C-alpha positions as CSV (number, residue, x, y, z in Angstrom):
1,M,-78.2,69.5,-45.5
2,T,-81.2,71.8,-44.9
3,T,-83.2,71.0,-41.9
4,A,-85.7,72.2,-39.4
5,L,-86.1,69.9,-36.4
6,A,-88.2,72.1,-34.2
7,S,-91.4,70.8,-32.7
8,G,-94.0,72.6,-30.6
9,T,-95.3,71.7,-27.2
10,R,-99.1,71.7,-27.5
11,P,-100.0,68.5,-25.4
12,A,-103.5,68.2,-27.1
13,Q,-101.9,67.8,-30.5
14,R,-99.4,65.1,-29.5
15,K,-100.2,62.0,-31.5
16,K,-98.1,59.2,-32.5
17,P,-96.8,59.7,-36.1
18,V,-96.8,57.1,-38.8
19,F,-93.8,56.8,-41.0
20,R,-94.2,55.8,-44.6
21,T,-92.5,55.9,-48.0
22,P,-93.5,59.0,-50.1
23,R,-95.3,58.9,-53.4
24,P,-95.0,61.5,-56.3
25,E,-98.4,63.0,-55.3
26,D,-97.0,63.9,-51.9
27,G,-94.6,66.3,-53.5
28,I,-97.0,69.3,-53.4
29,A,-97.6,68.9,-49.6
30,V,-93.9,68.6,-48.9
31,W,-93.2,71.7,-51.1
32,E,-95.7,73.7,-49.0
33,L,-94.1,72.5,-45.8
34,V,-90.7,73.7,-47.1
35,R,-92.2,77.0,-48.2
36,D,-93.6,77.6,-44.7
37,T,-90.4,76.6,-42.9
38,P,-87.9,79.4,-42.4
39,G,-84.3,78.6,-43.3
40,L,-84.9,75.9,-45.8
41,D,-83.9,76.1,-49.5
42,T,-87.1,76.2,-51.5
43,N,-87.1,74.1,-54.6
44,S,-89.8,73.8,-57.2
45,R,-92.9,71.6,-56.8
46,Y,-91.6,69.6,-59.8
47,F,-88.4,68.9,-57.8
48,Y,-90.3,67.1,-55.0
49,V,-92.7,65.3,-57.3
50,L,-89.7,64.0,-59.3
51,W,-87.7,63.1,-56.2
52,F,-90.5,61.0,-54.8
53,R,-90.6,59.1,-58.1
54,D,-86.9,58.3,-58.3
55,F,-85.7,58.4,-54.7
56,A,-88.8,57.5,-52.7
57,D,-87.2,54.3,-51.3
58,C,-84.5,56.4,-49.6
59,S,-86.9,59.1,-48.3
60,L,-89.5,59.1,-45.5
61,L,-92.7,60.9,-44.5
62,A,-94.2,61.4,-41.0
63,T,-98.0,61.6,-41.0
64,V,-100.7,62.2,-38.4
65,D,-104.2,61.3,-39.5
66,D,-102.9,61.1,-43.1
67,E,-101.6,64.7,-42.9
68,I,-97.9,65.1,-43.7
69,V,-96.2,66.6,-40.7
70,G,-92.5,65.9,-41.5
71,F,-90.3,64.6,-44.3
72,L,-86.8,63.5,-45.1
73,L,-85.0,63.4,-48.5
74,G,-82.1,61.1,-48.9
75,Y,-80.4,58.8,-51.5
76,R,-77.7,56.2,-51.8
77,R,-74.6,57.6,-53.4
78,P,-74.1,56.0,-56.9
79,E,-70.3,55.8,-56.4
80,E,-70.6,54.5,-52.8
81,P,-73.8,52.4,-52.6
82,D,-73.1,51.7,-49.0
83,T,-73.4,55.4,-48.1
84,Y,-76.7,57.0,-47.3
85,F,-76.8,60.8,-47.8
86,V,-79.5,62.8,-46.0
87,W,-80.1,66.0,-47.9
88,Q,-83.2,67.8,-46.6
89,T,-85.6,67.3,-43.7
90,A,-88.2,69.3,-41.8
91,V,-91.2,68.9,-39.5
92,S,-94.3,70.9,-38.9
93,P,-94.1,72.6,-35.4
94,R,-97.8,73.0,-35.0
95,H,-98.4,69.4,-34.1
96,G,-96.2,69.5,-31.1
97,I,-94.8,66.0,-31.4
98,P,-91.7,65.8,-29.2
99,F,-88.5,65.0,-31.0
100,L,-90.3,64.2,-34.3
101,G,-87.3,65.3,-36.4
102,V,-85.0,63.1,-34.4
103,K,-87.3,60.1,-34.7
104,L,-87.7,60.7,-38.5
105,F,-83.9,60.8,-39.0
106,E,-83.3,57.7,-37.0
107,A,-86.1,55.8,-38.7
108,A,-84.8,56.7,-42.2
109,A,-81.2,55.9,-41.4
110,D,-82.0,52.6,-39.7
111,R,-84.1,51.5,-42.6
112,Q,-81.1,52.1,-44.9
113,R,-78.8,50.4,-42.4
114,E,-81.0,47.3,-42.5
115,R,-80.7,47.4,-46.3
116,G,-76.9,47.4,-46.3
117,A,-75.8,51.0,-45.7
118,R,-72.7,51.2,-43.6
119,Y,-72.3,55.0,-43.6
120,V,-74.7,57.9,-43.1
121,E,-73.7,61.4,-44.4
122,A,-75.2,64.9,-44.1
123,T,-73.8,68.4,-44.7
124,V,-74.5,70.8,-41.8
125,S,-73.6,74.3,-41.0
126,A,-71.2,74.5,-38.0
127,E,-73.8,76.8,-36.3
128,N,-76.6,74.2,-36.5
129,K,-76.2,72.8,-33.1
130,A,-79.5,70.9,-33.1
131,I,-78.8,68.7,-36.1
132,L,-75.2,68.2,-35.0
133,M,-76.5,66.8,-31.7
134,V,-78.8,64.5,-33.6
135,L,-76.0,63.1,-35.7
136,K,-73.7,62.6,-32.8
137,Q,-76.4,61.0,-30.7
138,Y,-77.2,58.6,-33.6
139,A,-73.6,57.6,-33.9
140,R,-73.2,57.1,-30.2
141,K,-76.2,54.9,-29.9
142,R,-74.8,52.7,-32.7
143,S,-71.2,52.7,-31.5
144,A,-70.0,54.4,-34.7
145,E,-67.4,57.2,-35.3
146,V,-68.2,60.7,-36.7
147,A,-65.8,62.3,-39.1
148,D,-66.2,65.8,-40.5
149,R,-64.6,67.9,-43.3
150,V,-65.6,70.9,-45.5
151,L,-67.3,69.4,-48.5
152,F,-68.3,72.6,-50.3
153,P,-66.8,76.0,-49.4
154,S,-69.2,78.9,-49.1
155,G,-67.7,80.5,-52.2
156,W,-69.2,77.8,-54.4
157,L,-72.7,78.3,-53.1
158,G,-73.4,82.0,-53.5
159,E,-73.3,85.1,-51.4
160,G,-74.4,84.6,-47.8
161,H,-74.2,80.8,-47.8
162,H,-72.2,79.0,-45.2
163,D,-69.6,76.3,-45.7
164,E,-71.3,72.9,-46.1
165,V,-69.5,70.6,-43.6
166,L,-69.8,66.9,-44.3
167,Y,-70.4,64.7,-41.3
168,R,-69.9,61.0,-42.0
169,I,-71.1,58.4,-39.5
170,G,-69.9,54.8,-39.6
171,P,-69.1,52.2,-40.2
172,L,-72.5,50.9,-39.0
173,D,-73.3,47.3,-38.2
174,R,-76.4,45.8,-39.5
175,T,-79.3,44.8,-37.2
176,P,-77.6,42.7,-34.6
177,A,-77.8,39.0,-35.4
178,R,-79.7,36.7,-33.0
179,Q,-77.4,35.3,-30.4
180,A,-76.8,31.6,-31.0
181,P,-77.9,29.4,-28.1
182,A,-75.2,28.4,-25.8
183,Q,-73.8,25.0,-26.6
184,Q,-74.4,22.4,-23.9
185,P,-71.4,20.4,-22.8
186,P,-71.4,16.9,-24.1
187,A,-72.9,14.3,-21.8
188,Q,-70.4,12.4,-19.9
189,Q,-70.0,8.8,-21.1
190,P,-69.6,6.0,-18.6
191,P,-66.0,5.0,-18.4
192,A,-65.1,2.0,-20.5
193,Q,-64.6,-1.2,-18.7
194,Q,-61.0,-2.1,-18.2
195,P,-59.9,-5.7,-18.6
196,S,-59.3,-7.4,-15.3
197,A,-55.7,-7.8,-14.3
198,Q,-56.3,-11.5,-13.7
199,Q,-57.5,-13.3,-16.7
200,P,-59.1,-16.7,-16.4
201,P,-56.9,-19.6,-17.6
202,V,-57.4,-20.6,-21.2
203,R,-58.5,-24.2,-21.5
204,E,-57.1,-26.1,-24.4
205,S,-59.4,-28.4,-26.3
206,A,-58.6,-32.0,-26.8
207,Q,-57.7,-31.4,-30.5
208,Q,-55.3,-28.7,-29.5
209,K,-53.5,-31.0,-27.1
210,E,-53.1,-33.7,-29.8
211,N,-51.6,-31.2,-32.2
212,A,-49.2,-30.0,-29.6
213,V,-47.8,-33.6,-29.0
């Protein structure tokens, strides 16, 4: 996972971001944000345009006044549809929105959780303490476990590249169901009348007396 979660601290620029699903035409602006963010793997413009055609439903943008100030790329794994993989994310530092990267990650992951995802995955460098904290915080808030293992060794990825360590969060519960109203105890019924111990004498009719003779 390539990520840049930094955000500036300019109070005048702190506006509430709007999260929305990306469109193919957003690919150029996202490519420019990646290009201007140190430490991110730069892909082609075509890559982002195509991604937002085929995987828009699993990705998310953060905008301020219709300007893209953050993005997240993700997808549901074909062989494990209940697993949501977060691949690349970054935010623009110049807007100074506190914890924008964290909010973007949580919003994207929760949206997939509501759609049936039970696991969230991301590959992270062991040195990337910021994103590790985000992953562990997300898991803790949702009472989920975090497992890690080396997914791709550095030798597969070219000179100077670190091991890609896979962090897997889950299983996640869906949005908590509404609590059923407490059942009221059944109303007490008045006790049934018990027959009296002394029964009134049975009077025989005249016909009954003749039959008895």
